MIVOMAR-591326 format. One record per residue: x, y, z of N, C-alpha, C in turn. Coordinates in pm, whole numbers, plus 50000, padded with zeros to 5 digits. Layout:
<pts>
{{X Y Z} {X Y Z} {X Y Z}};
...
</pts>
This chain:
<pts>
{{48571 85628 29709} {48701 85624 29791} {48667 85578 29996}};
{{48778 85500 29987} {48760 85456 30101} {48875 85529 30196}};
{{48844 85555 30333} {48979 85652 30388} {48946 85535 30542}};
{{49060 85512 30585} {49077 85491 30743} {49089 85566 30807}};
{{49046 85561 30955} {49057 85656 31034} {49090 85598 31178}};
{{49219 85617 31230} {49229 85526 31383} {49277 85612 31495}};
{{49252 85576 31626} {49334 85651 31694} {49356 85564 31826}};
{{49459 85553 31835} {49493 85450 31943} {49445 85540 32092}};
{{49410 85423 32161} {49354 85465 32325} {49432 85356 32410}};
{{49472 85381 32507} {49521 85343 32599} {49482 85329 32716}};
{{49390 85209 32735} {49320 85202 32883} {49381 85221 32984}};
{{49368 85264 33087} {49410 85326 33189} {49351 85279 33361}};
{{49417 85273 33411} {49380 85206 33583} {49201 85251 33609}};
{{49229 85384 33581} {49127 85430 33645} {48986 85428 33548}};
{{49009 85383 33420} {48923 85371 33348} {48840 85231 33353}};
{{48867 85135 33459} {48828 85013 33531} {48718 85005 33585}};
{{48596 84941 33588} {48523 84994 33665} {48525 84872 33804}};
{{48436 84870 33916} {48424 84805 34019} {48450 84602 33960}};
{{48375 84586 33845} {48371 84464 33808} {48509 84434 33730}};
{{48590 84494 33729} {48742 84485 33656} {48696 84497 33463}};
{{48600 84540 33440} {48590 84602 33298} {48594 84748 33275}};
{{48599 84783 33134} {48655 84943 33092} {48486 84979 33166}};
{{48504 85070 33221} {48363 85172 33227} {48286 85201 33118}};
{{48150 85206 33083} {48072 85203 32981} {48108 85363 32945}};
{{48108 85468 33068} {48133 85607 33006} {48243 85630 32921}};
{{48363 85543 32988} {48470 85572 32913} {48468 85504 32773}};
{{48345 85442 32757} {48352 85422 32555} {48283 85511 32506}};
{{48212 85585 32584} {48080 85730 32528} {48234 85851 32503}};
{{48273 85872 32626} {48398 85938 32598} {48524 85920 32461}};
{{48538 85815 32453} {48631 85747 32365} {48581 85800 32197}};
{{48431 85766 32231} {48368 85791 32087} {48385 85964 32098}};
{{48364 86021 32137} {48396 86170 32158} {48499 86234 32102}};
{{48631 86120 32160} {48746 86174 32115} {48793 86135 31961}};
{{48729 86035 31959} {48773 86003 31802} {48698 86103 31702}};
{{48562 86107 31755} {48502 86213 31662} {48564 86361 31652}};
{{48630 86394 31737} {48683 86500 31727} {48848 86516 31675}};
{{48890 86402 31712} {49044 86401 31577} {49009 86361 31483}};
{{48900 86285 31450} {48857 86277 31265} {48833 86428 31241}};
{{48775 86489 31282} {48722 86657 31225} {48874 86725 31196}};
{{48975 86703 31319} {49096 86748 31307} {49158 86695 31179}};
{{49138 86592 31164} {49227 86495 31067} {49179 86546 30927}};
{{49049 86575 30922} {48982 86619 30801} {49010 86799 30736}};
{{49082 86835 30858} {49154 86953 30846} {49024 87101 30906}};
{{48955 87031 30925} {48817 87092 30999} {48894 87150 31123}};
{{48822 87252 31194} {48861 87272 31307} {48703 87231 31364}};
{{48685 87264 31524} {48535 87259 31565} {48462 87350 31534}};
{{48512 87473 31471} {48456 87593 31466} {48385 87599 31339}};
{{48483 87539 31244} {48409 87497 31094} {48344 87418 31117}};
{{48350 87281 31159} {48229 87170 31148} {48113 87184 31213}};
{{48103 87291 31327} {47951 87351 31383} {47888 87428 31289}};
{{47986 87508 31209} {47965 87610 31093} {47837 87514 30983}};
{{47931 87401 30958} {47833 87313 30873} {47696 87279 30869}};
</pts>
């Protein structure tokens, strides 16, 4: 069974570094945000996820 999960992220001006690119730190933050949203979508809260 294949399940697709997505989370829309809008790049904000403060996400842009001095070179005009999205700052690498933001990519890591977004991965954390997607991971948290995904476990919520699965019906697990953070506490239940950590117990597993």
